[in-house]
DRENDO-1510 file (C-alpha; in Angstrom, 1 decimal, always signed):
<recs>
REC; n; res; u; v; w
REC; 1; UNK; +0.1; -0.1; -0.1 .
REC; 2; UNK; +1.5; +3.4; -1.0 .
REC; 3; UNK; -1.2; +5.7; +0.0 .
REC; 4; UNK; -3.4; +6.3; +2.8 .
REC; 5; UNK; -6.8; +4.0; +3.3 .
REC; 6; UNK; -9.3; +2.6; +5.5 .
REC; 7; UNK; -9.0; -0.9; +6.4 .
REC; 8; UNK; -11.7; -3.2; +7.2 .
REC; 9; UNK; -10.7; -5.8; +9.9 .
REC; 10; UNK; -12.9; -9.2; +10.6 .
REC; 11; UNK; -12.1; -12.1; +12.7 .
REC; 12; UNK; -14.0; -15.1; +13.9 .
REC; 13; UNK; -12.8; -17.5; +16.4 .
REC; 14; UNK; -14.0; -20.3; +15.0 .
REC; 15; UNK; -15.7; -21.6; +12.0 .
REC; 16; UNK; -16.9; -25.0; +11.9 .
REC; 17; UNK; -18.8; -24.6; +8.7 .
REC; 18; UNK; -16.2; -23.0; +6.8 .
REC; 19; UNK; -18.5; -20.8; +4.9 .
REC; 20; UNK; -17.0; -17.4; +6.4 .
REC; 21; UNK; -20.8; -16.5; +7.2 .
REC; 22; UNK; -19.9; -14.6; +10.2 .
REC; 23; UNK; -17.1; -12.5; +9.1 .
REC; 24; UNK; -19.2; -11.6; +5.8 .
REC; 25; UNK; -21.9; -10.3; +8.5 .
REC; 26; UNK; -18.8; -8.4; +9.6 .
REC; 27; UNK; -17.8; -6.9; +6.6 .
REC; 28; UNK; -21.0; -6.2; +5.3 .
REC; 29; UNK; -21.8; -3.9; +8.5 .
REC; 30; UNK; -18.1; -2.6; +8.4 .
REC; 31; UNK; -18.7; -1.8; +4.7 .
REC; 32; UNK; -22.1; +0.1; +5.5 .
REC; 33; UNK; -20.6; +2.1; +8.7 .
REC; 34; UNK; -17.4; +3.4; +6.3 .
REC; 35; UNK; -20.0; +4.7; +3.8 .
REC; 36; UNK; -22.1; +6.5; +6.6 .
REC; 37; UNK; -18.7; +8.2; +7.8 .
REC; 38; UNK; -18.0; +8.7; +4.0 .
REC; 39; UNK; -14.9; +6.7; +3.6 .
REC; 40; UNK; -14.5; +5.1; +0.1 .
REC; 41; UNK; -10.9; +3.6; -0.2 .
REC; 42; UNK; -11.5; +1.0; +1.9 .
REC; 43; UNK; -9.1; -2.2; +2.1 .
REC; 44; UNK; -10.3; -5.4; +3.8 .
REC; 45; UNK; -8.0; -7.7; +6.1 .
REC; 46; UNK; -9.6; -11.0; +7.4 .
REC; 47; UNK; -8.5; -13.3; +9.7 .
REC; 48; UNK; -11.2; -16.2; +9.4 .
REC; 49; UNK; -11.3; -19.3; +11.9 .
REC; 50; UNK; -8.5; -17.6; +14.2 .
REC; 51; UNK; -8.7; -16.7; +17.9 .
REC; 52; UNK; -7.4; -13.7; +19.4 .
REC; 53; UNK; -6.5; -15.1; +22.5 .
REC; 54; UNK; -4.7; -18.5; +21.6 .
REC; 55; UNK; -1.5; -17.1; +21.0 .
REC; 56; UNK; -1.7; -18.5; +17.5 .
REC; 57; UNK; -0.4; -15.9; +14.6 .
REC; 58; UNK; -3.4; -14.0; +12.8 .
REC; 59; UNK; -1.8; -13.3; +9.5 .
REC; 60; UNK; -4.1; -10.1; +8.5 .
REC; 61; UNK; -3.7; -8.9; +11.7 .
REC; 62; UNK; +0.2; -8.9; +11.1 .
REC; 63; UNK; -0.3; -7.1; +7.9 .
REC; 64; UNK; -2.8; -4.5; +9.3 .
REC; 65; UNK; -0.4; -3.4; +12.2 .
REC; 66; UNK; +2.6; -3.4; +9.5 .
REC; 67; UNK; +0.6; -0.9; +7.3 .
REC; 68; UNK; -0.4; +1.2; +10.2 .
REC; 69; UNK; +3.1; +1.6; +11.0 .
REC; 70; UNK; +4.1; +2.4; +7.4 .
REC; 71; UNK; +1.6; +5.4; +7.3 .
REC; 72; UNK; -0.8; +3.5; +4.7 .
REC; 73; UNK; -3.6; +3.5; +7.1 .
REC; 74; UNK; -6.0; +6.4; +8.4 .
REC; 75; UNK; -8.5; +4.2; +10.5 .
REC; 76; UNK; -9.8; +0.9; +11.0 .
REC; 77; UNK; -13.3; -0.1; +11.2 .
REC; 78; UNK; -14.1; -3.0; +13.1 .
REC; 79; UNK; -17.5; -4.8; +14.1 .
REC; 80; UNK; -16.4; -4.7; +17.9 .
REC; 81; UNK; -13.2; -3.6; +19.3 .
REC; 82; UNK; -12.5; -7.5; +20.7 .
REC; 83; UNK; -12.6; -8.4; +17.0 .
REC; 84; UNK; -9.2; -6.7; +16.7 .
REC; 85; UNK; -7.6; -7.1; +20.1 .
REC; 86; UNK; -8.6; -9.3; +23.0 .
REC; 87; UNK; -5.5; -9.0; +25.0 .
REC; 88; UNK; -3.2; -6.3; +26.4 .
REC; 89; UNK; -0.1; -7.3; +24.7 .
REC; 90; UNK; -2.0; -6.9; +21.0 .
REC; 91; UNK; -3.3; -3.5; +22.0 .
REC; 92; UNK; -0.3; -2.6; +23.2 .
REC; 93; UNK; +1.1; -3.3; +19.9 .
REC; 94; UNK; -1.7; -1.9; +18.1 .
REC; 95; UNK; -1.5; +1.6; +20.1 .
REC; 96; UNK; +2.3; +1.8; +19.5 .
REC; 97; UNK; +1.8; +1.2; +15.6 .
REC; 98; UNK; -1.2; +3.5; +15.5 .
REC; 99; UNK; -0.1; +6.6; +17.6 .
REC; 100; UNK; +2.2; +8.6; +16.0 .
REC; 101; UNK; -0.1; +8.4; +13.0 .
REC; 102; UNK; -3.3; +9.2; +14.8 .
REC; 103; UNK; -5.5; +6.2; +13.7 .
REC; 104; UNK; -8.9; +6.1; +14.1 .
REC; 105; UNK; -10.7; +3.0; +15.6 .
REC; 106; UNK; -14.4; +3.3; +14.4 .
REC; 107; UNK; -16.5; +0.3; +15.7 .
REC; 108; UNK; -20.3; -1.0; +14.5 .
REC; 109; UNK; -21.5; -1.8; +18.1 .
REC; 110; UNK; -19.0; +0.7; +20.6 .
REC; 111; UNK; -17.1; +3.9; +20.6 .
REC; 112; UNK; -14.7; +5.5; +18.1 .
REC; 113; UNK; -11.0; +5.8; +19.4 .
REC; 114; UNK; -8.2; +7.9; +18.4 .
REC; 115; UNK; -5.1; +6.3; +19.5 .
REC; 116; UNK; -3.1; +9.1; +18.9 .
REC; 117; UNK; -5.3; +10.9; +22.2 .
REC; 118; UNK; -4.5; +9.7; +25.5 .
REC; 119; UNK; -8.1; +9.0; +26.1 .
REC; 120; UNK; -8.3; +7.4; +23.5 .
REC; 121; UNK; -5.8; +5.0; +24.1 .
REC; 122; UNK; -7.4; +5.2; +27.9 .
REC; 123; UNK; -10.7; +3.8; +26.6 .
REC; 124; UNK; -9.4; +1.4; +24.5 .
REC; 125; UNK; -7.1; -0.4; +27.7 .
REC; 126; UNK; -10.1; -0.4; +29.6 .
REC; 127; UNK; -12.4; -2.2; +26.7 .
REC; 128; UNK; -9.6; -4.8; +25.8 .
REC; 129; UNK; -9.2; -5.5; +29.6 .
REC; 130; UNK; -12.9; -6.2; +29.9 .
REC; 131; UNK; -12.5; -8.2; +26.9 .
REC; 132; UNK; -9.7; -10.6; +28.4 .
REC; 133; UNK; -11.7; -10.7; +31.7 .
REC; 134; UNK; -14.5; -12.0; +29.8 .
REC; 135; UNK; -12.6; -14.8; +28.1 .
REC; 136; UNK; -11.3; -15.9; +31.3 .
REC; 137; UNK; -14.7; -16.2; +32.6 .
REC; 138; UNK; -16.0; -17.8; +29.6 .
REC; 139; UNK; -12.6; -20.0; +29.7 .
REC; 140; UNK; -14.1; -21.0; +33.5 .
REC; 141; UNK; -17.5; -21.9; +32.0 .
REC; 142; UNK; -16.5; -24.2; +29.9 .
REC; 143; UNK; -14.1; -25.7; +31.6 .
REC; 144; UNK; -17.3; -26.2; +34.5 .
REC; 145; UNK; -19.3; -27.6; +31.6 .
REC; 146; UNK; -16.8; -29.7; +30.2 .
REC; 147; UNK; -16.2; -31.4; +34.1 .
REC; 148; UNK; -20.4; -31.7; +34.6 .
REC; 149; UNK; -20.2; -33.7; +31.2 .
REC; 150; UNK; -17.7; -35.7; +31.9 .
REC; 151; UNK; -19.1; -36.5; +35.4 .
REC; 152; UNK; -22.3; -37.8; +33.6 .
REC; 153; UNK; -20.4; -39.3; +30.7 .
REC; 154; UNK; -22.0; -37.1; +28.1 .
REC; 155; UNK; -19.6; -36.8; +25.2 .
REC; 156; UNK; -17.7; -33.4; +24.4 .
REC; 157; UNK; -15.3; -32.2; +21.9 .
REC; 158; UNK; -14.4; -29.4; +20.0 .
REC; 159; UNK; -13.7; -31.2; +16.9 .
REC; 160; UNK; -15.7; -34.0; +15.9 .
REC; 161; UNK; -13.7; -37.6; +16.4 .
REC; 162; UNK; -12.8; -40.3; +14.0 .
REC; 163; UNK; -15.4; -43.0; +14.3 .
REC; 164; UNK; -18.3; -40.7; +15.6 .
REC; 165; UNK; -20.7; -37.9; +14.7 .
REC; 166; UNK; -23.7; -35.9; +16.2 .
REC; 167; UNK; -27.1; -36.2; +14.8 .
REC; 168; UNK; -29.6; -33.4; +14.4 .
REC; 169; UNK; -30.1; -33.7; +18.1 .
REC; 170; UNK; -27.0; -33.8; +19.1 .
REC; 171; UNK; -27.2; -37.4; +20.1 .
REC; 172; UNK; -23.6; -39.4; +19.2 .
REC; 173; UNK; -23.5; -41.9; +16.6 .
REC; 174; UNK; -21.1; -44.4; +15.1 .
REC; 175; UNK; -20.0; -43.6; +12.0 .
REC; 176; UNK; -20.1; -47.1; +10.8 .
REC; 177; UNK; -17.4; -46.9; +7.9 .
REC; 178; UNK; -14.7; -45.1; +10.1 .
REC; 179; UNK; -15.5; -47.7; +12.6 .
REC; 180; UNK; -14.4; -50.5; +10.9 .
REC; 181; UNK; -11.0; -48.8; +9.5 .
REC; 182; UNK; -10.5; -48.3; +13.8 .
REC; 183; UNK; -11.2; -52.1; +14.2 .
REC; 184; UNK; -9.1; -53.6; +11.2 .
REC; 185; UNK; -6.7; -51.0; +12.8 .
REC; 186; UNK; -6.5; -52.4; +15.9 .
REC; 187; UNK; -6.5; -55.9; +14.7 .
REC; 188; UNK; -3.5; -55.8; +12.4 .
REC; 189; UNK; -1.5; -53.7; +15.2 .
REC; 190; UNK; -1.8; -56.2; +17.4 .
REC; 191; UNK; -0.9; -58.6; +15.1 .
REC; 192; UNK; +2.1; -56.8; +14.6 .
REC; 193; UNK; +1.9; -54.6; +12.0 .
REC; 194; UNK; +3.7; -51.0; +12.2 .
REC; 195; UNK; +1.2; -47.8; +12.6 .
REC; 196; UNK; +3.0; -46.5; +9.4 .
REC; 197; UNK; +1.9; -49.3; +7.5 .
REC; 198; UNK; -1.8; -49.0; +9.2 .
REC; 199; UNK; -1.5; -45.1; +8.3 .
REC; 200; UNK; -0.5; -45.8; +4.6 .
REC; 201; UNK; -3.8; -48.4; +4.9 .
REC; 202; UNK; -6.1; -45.7; +6.0 .
REC; 203; UNK; -4.8; -42.9; +3.3 .
REC; 204; UNK; -5.0; -45.3; +0.8 .
REC; 205; UNK; -8.6; -46.2; +1.6 .
REC; 206; UNK; -9.5; -42.8; +0.9 .
REC; 207; UNK; -9.9; -41.7; +4.5 .
REC; 208; UNK; -8.5; -38.7; +6.1 .
REC; 209; UNK; -8.4; -37.3; +9.5 .
REC; 210; UNK; -11.5; -35.3; +11.2 .
REC; 211; UNK; -9.1; -32.4; +10.5 .
REC; 212; UNK; -8.9; -33.2; +6.6 .
REC; 213; UNK; -5.4; -34.3; +6.9 .
REC; 214; UNK; -3.2; -37.3; +6.2 .
REC; 215; UNK; -2.8; -40.2; +8.5 .
REC; 216; UNK; +0.8; -40.4; +10.2 .
REC; 217; UNK; +2.1; -42.4; +12.8 .
REC; 218; UNK; +1.2; -40.1; +15.8 .
REC; 219; UNK; -2.1; -39.7; +14.6 .
REC; 220; UNK; -3.0; -43.3; +13.7 .
REC; 221; UNK; -1.2; -43.8; +17.8 .
REC; 222; UNK; -2.9; -41.4; +19.3 .
REC; 223; UNK; -6.3; -42.7; +18.1 .
REC; 224; UNK; -5.7; -46.3; +18.9 .
REC; 225; UNK; -4.9; -45.5; +22.5 .
REC; 226; UNK; -7.7; -43.4; +23.1 .
REC; 227; UNK; -10.1; -44.3; +25.6 .
REC; 228; UNK; -13.1; -42.8; +24.0 .
REC; 229; UNK; -13.1; -45.6; +21.5 .
REC; 230; UNK; -13.5; -48.4; +24.3 .
REC; 231; UNK; -16.5; -45.9; +25.9 .
REC; 232; UNK; -14.2; -44.9; +28.9 .
REC; 233; UNK; -15.2; -40.8; +29.9 .
REC; 234; UNK; -11.4; -38.9; +30.7 .
REC; 235; UNK; -11.4; -35.4; +31.5 .
REC; 236; UNK; -8.3; -33.7; +32.3 .
REC; 237; UNK; -6.0; -37.1; +31.7 .
REC; 238; UNK; -8.2; -39.0; +34.3 .
REC; 239; UNK; -10.5; -41.4; +33.5 .
REC; 240; UNK; -14.0; -40.9; +34.9 .
REC; 241; UNK; -15.6; -43.6; +36.9 .
REC; 242; UNK; -18.9; -42.7; +35.0 .
REC; 243; UNK; -17.8; -44.1; +31.9 .
REC; 244; UNK; -19.2; -42.8; +28.7 .
REC; 245; UNK; -23.0; -43.0; +27.3 .
REC; 246; UNK; -21.6; -43.4; +23.6 .
REC; 247; UNK; -21.8; -46.9; +21.7 .
REC; 248; UNK; -17.7; -48.2; +22.0 .
REC; 249; UNK; -16.2; -48.8; +18.7 .
REC; 250; UNK; -13.3; -51.3; +20.8 .
REC; 251; UNK; -13.8; -53.7; +23.8 .
REC; 252; UNK; -12.0; -53.0; +27.0 .
REC; 253; UNK; -9.8; -55.9; +26.2 .
REC; 254; UNK; -8.6; -54.8; +23.0 .
REC; 255; UNK; -8.0; -51.2; +24.2 .
REC; 256; UNK; -6.1; -52.4; +27.5 .
REC; 257; UNK; -3.7; -55.2; +24.8 .
REC; 258; UNK; -3.8; -51.9; +22.6 .
REC; 259; UNK; -2.2; -49.3; +25.4 .
REC; 260; UNK; +0.0; -52.3; +26.6 .
REC; 261; UNK; +1.4; -53.0; +23.0 .
REC; 262; UNK; +1.9; -49.3; +21.9 .
REC; 263; UNK; +3.7; -48.2; +25.2 .
REC; 264; UNK; +5.8; -51.3; +25.5 .
REC; 265; UNK; +9.7; -50.2; +25.1 .
REC; 266; UNK; +10.4; -53.1; +23.6 .
REC; 267; UNK; +8.6; -52.4; +21.0 .
REC; 268; UNK; +10.7; -49.3; +20.1 .
REC; 269; UNK; +14.3; -51.0; +20.4 .
REC; 270; UNK; +14.1; -54.4; +19.5 .
REC; 271; UNK; +16.5; -54.6; +16.9 .
REC; 272; UNK; +13.5; -56.6; +14.6 .
REC; 273; UNK; +11.7; -52.9; +14.7 .
REC; 274; UNK; +14.6; -51.1; +13.5 .
REC; 275; UNK; +15.0; -53.6; +10.3 .
REC; 276; UNK; +11.3; -54.3; +10.1 .
REC; 277; UNK; +11.5; -52.5; +6.3 .
REC; 278; UNK; +13.0; -55.8; +5.4 .
REC; 279; UNK; +11.3; -59.2; +5.3 .
REC; 280; UNK; +13.7; -61.1; +7.4 .
REC; 281; UNK; +15.7; -58.8; +9.3 .
REC; 282; UNK; +15.8; -59.9; +12.8 .
REC; 283; UNK; +14.0; -63.4; +11.8 .
REC; 284; UNK; +16.5; -65.3; +9.8 .
REC; 285; UNK; +19.1; -67.3; +11.8 .
REC; 286; UNK; +22.9; -67.6; +11.6 .
REC; 287; UNK; +23.5; -71.8; +10.5 .
REC; 288; UNK; +27.3; -71.3; +11.8 .
REC; 289; UNK; +26.0; -70.0; +15.5 .
REC; 290; UNK; +22.5; -69.9; +15.7 .
REC; 291; UNK; +22.6; -66.1; +15.9 .
REC; 292; UNK; +20.0; -63.3; +14.6 .
REC; 293; UNK; +21.0; -62.1; +11.3 .
REC; 294; UNK; +20.2; -58.3; +9.7 .
REC; 295; UNK; +20.1; -56.6; +6.8 .
REC; 296; UNK; +23.0; -54.9; +6.3 .
REC; 297; UNK; +24.7; -52.8; +3.3 .
REC; 298; UNK; +27.9; -53.9; +1.5 .
REC; 299; UNK; +30.3; -53.4; -1.0 .
REC; 300; UNK; +30.5; -56.8; -3.3 .
REC; 301; UNK; +33.3; -56.2; -6.6 .
REC; 302; UNK; +32.9; -52.2; -5.6 .
REC; 303; UNK; +28.9; -52.5; -6.0 .
REC; 304; UNK; +27.2; -52.1; -2.6 .
REC; 305; UNK; +24.2; -54.4; -2.3 .
REC; 306; UNK; +21.6; -55.9; +0.8 .
REC; 307; UNK; +22.7; -59.1; +2.2 .
REC; 308; UNK; +21.5; -60.7; +5.7 .
REC; 309; UNK; +24.3; -61.0; +8.2 .
REC; 310; UNK; +25.1; -62.6; +11.3 .
REC; 311; UNK; +26.0; -59.9; +14.0 .
REC; 312; UNK; +26.9; -62.2; +16.8 .
REC; 313; UNK; +29.8; -63.7; +15.6 .
REC; 314; UNK; +30.1; -62.3; +12.1 .
REC; 315; UNK; +29.6; -66.0; +10.3 .
REC; 316; UNK; +27.5; -66.1; +7.7 .
REC; 317; UNK; +26.2; -63.4; +5.1 .
REC; 318; UNK; +24.0; -63.8; +2.1 .
REC; 319; UNK; +22.7; -61.6; -0.5 .
REC; 320; UNK; +18.8; -60.3; +0.9 .
REC; 321; UNK; +16.9; -60.6; -2.4 .
REC; 322; UNK; +18.0; -64.0; -2.6 .
REC; 323; UNK; +17.1; -65.1; +0.6 .
REC; 324; UNK; +14.0; -63.8; +0.4 .
REC; 325; UNK; +13.0; -65.2; -2.7 .
REC; 326; UNK; +13.3; -68.6; -1.7 .
REC; 327; UNK; +11.4; -67.9; +1.9 .
REC; 328; UNK; +8.6; -66.1; -0.5 .
REC; 329; UNK; +8.5; -69.2; -2.8 .
REC; 330; UNK; +8.2; -71.5; +0.3 .
REC; 331; UNK; +5.5; -69.3; +1.8 .
REC; 332; UNK; +3.1; -69.2; -1.3 .
REC; 333; UNK; +3.6; -72.4; -2.3 .
REC; 334; UNK; +2.0; -73.3; +1.6 .
REC; 335; UNK; -0.5; -70.7; +1.7 .
REC; 336; UNK; -1.7; -71.9; -1.7 .
REC; 337; UNK; -2.7; -75.5; +0.1 .
REC; 338; UNK; -6.2; -76.6; +0.5 .
REC; 339; UNK; -5.9; -76.9; +4.3 .
REC; 340; UNK; -3.6; -73.7; +4.9 .
REC; 341; UNK; -6.8; -71.8; +6.9 .
REC; 342; UNK; -5.9; -74.8; +9.4 .
REC; 343; UNK; -2.6; -72.8; +10.3 .
REC; 344; UNK; -3.8; -69.9; +11.8 .
REC; 345; UNK; -6.5; -71.8; +14.5 .
REC; 346; UNK; -5.9; -71.6; +18.0 .
REC; 347; UNK; -7.7; -73.2; +20.6 .
REC; 348; UNK; -6.1; -70.6; +23.1 .
REC; 349; UNK; -8.6; -67.8; +24.6 .
REC; 350; UNK; -6.7; -64.4; +24.1 .
REC; 351; UNK; -9.2; -62.5; +25.8 .
REC; 352; UNK; -8.9; -64.7; +29.1 .
REC; 353; UNK; -5.1; -64.5; +28.7 .
REC; 354; UNK; -5.2; -60.6; +28.7 .
REC; 355; UNK; -7.5; -60.4; +31.6 .
REC; 356; UNK; -5.3; -62.7; +33.5 .
REC; 357; UNK; -2.4; -60.4; +32.6 .
REC; 358; UNK; -4.0; -57.2; +33.4 .
REC; 359; UNK; -5.1; -58.8; +36.8 .
REC; 360; UNK; -1.6; -59.7; +37.6 .
REC; 361; UNK; -0.4; -56.5; +36.8 .
REC; 362; UNK; -2.8; -54.8; +39.2 .
REC; 363; UNK; -1.8; -57.2; +42.2 .
REC; 364; UNK; +1.9; -56.3; +41.2 .
REC; 365; UNK; +1.1; -52.7; +41.6 .
REC; 366; UNK; -0.9; -53.0; +44.8 .
REC; 367; UNK; +2.2; -54.9; +46.5 .
REC; 368; UNK; +3.6; -51.4; +46.5 .
REC; 369; UNK; +0.7; -49.7; +48.3 .
REC; 370; UNK; +1.2; -52.5; +50.8 .
REC; 371; UNK; +4.6; -52.4; +51.6 .
REC; 372; UNK; +3.9; -48.2; +52.3 .
REC; 373; UNK; +1.3; -48.9; +54.6 .
REC; 374; UNK; +3.6; -51.4; +56.6 .
REC; 375; UNK; +1.5; -53.7; +55.9 .
REC; 376; UNK; +3.8; -56.4; +54.3 .
REC; 377; UNK; +7.7; -56.8; +54.6 .
REC; 378; UNK; +10.2; -55.8; +52.2 .
REC; 379; UNK; +11.1; -59.5; +52.4 .
REC; 380; UNK; +7.5; -60.5; +51.5 .
REC; 381; UNK; +7.2; -58.2; +48.5 .
REC; 382; UNK; +10.5; -59.3; +47.1 .
REC; 383; UNK; +8.8; -62.8; +47.5 .
REC; 384; UNK; +5.5; -62.2; +46.0 .
REC; 385; UNK; +6.7; -59.4; +43.4 .
REC; 386; UNK; +9.0; -62.4; +42.1 .
REC; 387; UNK; +5.9; -65.0; +41.5 .
REC; 388; UNK; +3.7; -62.7; +39.9 .
REC; 389; UNK; +6.5; -61.6; +37.2 .
REC; 390; UNK; +7.1; -65.0; +36.7 .
REC; 391; UNK; +3.5; -65.4; +36.0 .
REC; 392; UNK; +3.0; -61.8; +34.1 .
REC; 393; UNK; +5.8; -63.1; +32.0 .
REC; 394; UNK; +4.4; -66.7; +31.0 .
REC; 395; UNK; +1.2; -64.9; +30.1 .
REC; 396; UNK; +2.5; -62.0; +28.0 .
REC; 397; UNK; +4.6; -64.7; +26.6 .
REC; 398; UNK; +1.7; -67.2; +25.4 .
REC; 399; UNK; -0.2; -63.3; +24.1 .
REC; 400; UNK; +3.1; -62.3; +22.1 .
REC; 401; UNK; +3.1; -65.9; +20.2 .
REC; 402; UNK; -0.8; -66.1; +19.8 .
REC; 403; UNK; -2.7; -65.1; +16.4 .
REC; 404; UNK; -5.1; -63.0; +17.9 .
REC; 405; UNK; -5.7; -61.8; +13.8 .
REC; 406; UNK; -5.1; -64.2; +11.1 .
REC; 407; UNK; -3.3; -61.9; +8.3 .
REC; 408; UNK; -3.1; -64.3; +5.8 .
REC; 409; UNK; -6.7; -64.5; +5.9 .
REC; 410; UNK; -7.0; -62.4; +2.5 .
REC; 411; UNK; -3.7; -63.8; +1.3 .
REC; 412; UNK; -5.2; -67.6; +1.5 .
REC; 413; UNK; -8.6; -66.4; -0.3 .
REC; 414; UNK; -7.3; -65.2; -2.9 .
REC; 415; UNK; -7.3; -66.6; -6.6 .
REC; 416; UNK; -3.7; -65.6; -6.9 .
REC; 417; UNK; -1.8; -66.1; -3.5 .
REC; 418; UNK; +1.7; -64.9; -4.8 .
REC; 419; UNK; +0.2; -61.4; -6.3 .
REC; 420; UNK; -1.6; -61.3; -2.8 .
REC; 421; UNK; +1.1; -62.1; -1.1 .
REC; 422; UNK; +3.7; -59.3; -2.4 .
REC; 423; UNK; +0.4; -56.9; -2.3 .
REC; 424; UNK; +0.1; -57.8; +1.6 .
REC; 425; UNK; +1.7; -55.4; +4.2 .
REC; 426; UNK; +5.1; -55.7; +5.0 .
REC; 427; UNK; +4.7; -56.0; +8.6 .
REC; 428; UNK; +1.9; -58.8; +8.5 .
REC; 429; UNK; +4.2; -61.1; +6.0 .
REC; 430; UNK; +6.7; -60.8; +8.4 .
REC; 431; UNK; +4.0; -62.2; +11.5 .
REC; 432; UNK; +3.1; -64.8; +9.0 .
REC; 433; UNK; +6.9; -66.0; +8.7 .
REC; 434; UNK; +7.4; -65.7; +12.0 .
REC; 435; UNK; +4.2; -67.8; +13.1 .
REC; 436; UNK; +4.7; -70.5; +10.6 .
REC; 437; UNK; +8.5; -71.0; +10.2 .
REC; 438; UNK; +12.3; -70.8; +11.6 .
REC; 439; UNK; +14.6; -69.7; +8.6 .
REC; 440; UNK; +18.1; -70.5; +9.1 .
REC; 441; UNK; +20.9; -69.5; +6.6 .
REC; 442; UNK; +23.6; -71.9; +6.6 .
REC; 443; UNK; +27.2; -71.1; +5.8 .
REC; 444; UNK; +28.7; -72.3; +1.9 .
REC; 445; UNK; +32.1; -71.4; +2.4 .
REC; 446; UNK; +33.7; -68.4; +1.0 .
REC; 447; UNK; +33.5; -68.4; -2.9 .
REC; 448; UNK; +30.5; -70.8; -3.0 .
REC; 449; UNK; +27.8; -69.2; -5.0 .
REC; 450; UNK; +24.1; -69.2; -3.7 .
REC; 451; UNK; +21.7; -72.0; -4.0 .
REC; 452; UNK; +18.1; -72.5; -2.5 .
REC; 453; UNK; +19.3; -75.4; -0.4 .
REC; 454; UNK; +21.4; -72.8; +1.8 .
REC; 455; UNK; +18.1; -71.8; +3.1 .
REC; 456; UNK; +16.7; -74.3; +5.6 .
REC; 457; UNK; +13.4; -74.0; +6.9 .
REC; 458; UNK; +11.9; -75.7; +9.6 .
REC; 459; UNK; +7.7; -75.9; +10.1 .
REC; 460; UNK; +6.6; -74.9; +13.4 .
REC; 461; UNK; +3.8; -76.8; +15.1 .
REC; 462; UNK; +4.0; -79.2; +12.1 .
REC; 463; UNK; +3.0; -76.8; +9.3 .
</recs>
């Protein structure tokens, strides 16, 4: 802006519809006031869906301040002063920008203020202080209302959670297409799929977050661990005894299993997970020392290629693609057989195991309270804690070994098993291989060319 003009500034804190109706009404009223004052050279500054109190930047407010400081603005027309500023900090910035140019602020609802006049500045300060107080009172009222809703088990949210919505009467209902995606994602996570793979599948299916963005690891983890989906009510991080009055998408045991799995530190630090972008990394075993082999880049005749290498004794090293090809061929052949579905049948009650694990953890945690209250001696606590730890380890080991979800179902049912296997998520393929077989890469001696016989496969459970 090279010449002086009149600014119209409009702002709406939250625009749930995205139609900008509120800011358009403000603009119309501001233009009417400007016309009544004979101001014709009008420039619009608009911040829609932007709060003046959260600290987040308002782009057009910042642009307006720059133009005021540059002497390009004579006056600012607003619906009310609180549309322009609701904090003392922003008021101070506006006064500093406009006092040297005696910028006038004209309000549709309110008084006109001359920022170059001490009285105008004083009135602006008082009005802004009142607005700031109203914001604090509103926040207190909203927090109390939310607490009451939480205690009563009623849903409250500022943005629709994925999987749920409200009808015209405000009643919460399940969005079934989204809920099914959550259920499948939960099963996949418990079966060993990575959160990145689940996010990729959700994005590929055409589902976005309710904020309109793509799914990522953080968003998927936050959703799968959210107690809301098991019908639990949480307020300020505290689970309410009343529970939620909405229909759960996941059962309590599945939710507990997800929380335990996704917060397990072993899941983040195990070499298997760090190398999970390769089919057999951390799964195949060295034929010499029995240690795990991991994917590794090496130079062969000046050219870099990927191999599986033993890191226990650096005994065996074989080309990654060649070993993968052997295992892929064997697995698809086995999954093509008529009895393939029986490979993943289980007689173990996973739900009962999870409940037992939860009970054991509760008993273990209770020991600390008994010790603190002097009801048990340290010796007794150590003895009982040791027994509980052993029992819990056995239950957790059973859960890890148990297939609670059959990731091979789609492959087994496919007309082209090889194509379905290749299209399967890498995490699911690794899960299937772990369930079906032990893969050992044999040493063939230096200079001996690779052959499929150097990959030894032992089937588990008579597969």
